[in-house]
N, C-alpha and C positions, 0 to 999 in steps of 0.2 A: 167627525168634522163640523156637526156641530157647537161642539166646546170649543174647537179655531175659530169657527165665527165669533161667538161669545166674547172670546178673549182677544181677537183682532178689536171687534168694535170698540167693548171696552177702552184697548187704549188706543184708538181712537179719540174715542169722548172726552180722556182725559188730556189727547195729546191737543183737540179741540178748546177743553176749558185752559191749557195753559198760555196755549196762544192770544185767547179772550184778555188775559190778567196780563199778558205782557204786551198785548197790543191796545189796553186799557186807555194812557194818554193820548196817545194816536187817535183813536176814536174818538175822544173828548173836544181835540184840537181842531177834526176836521168837522165837528160836528157844530163847533161854534161859525166854523167856515158855510155850513150849511148841506153837510156830504156825510151821509151815516152808513159805517164799514155793515156790514151783513154779521157781524160777531153772534149776534142773539141768534137769528137763524141756524147760522151752523150749529151754534151748540144743540139747540132744540132737535135739531136734525137729527145728529147723531145720538142724543138722549134718547129718543123714538126710537132708532131703528137698535139701540141695546137692548129698550126694554122690551121689545117685540121679540127678541130672541132669547128671554130669559124664559127656563124652566117655571112650571105653574106649580 
């Protein structure tokens, strides 16, 4: 079960990174308008969750 959780979180982390890269142009445009997309927060949270389930 723990291995499945690790693999799932790793895949989610990778997909979040991919989404962040794909949405970068949109994020830059919205930032100029004054709206910030929470992409950094999503990447950081999935990374932290993945690191918590890593074996020591």
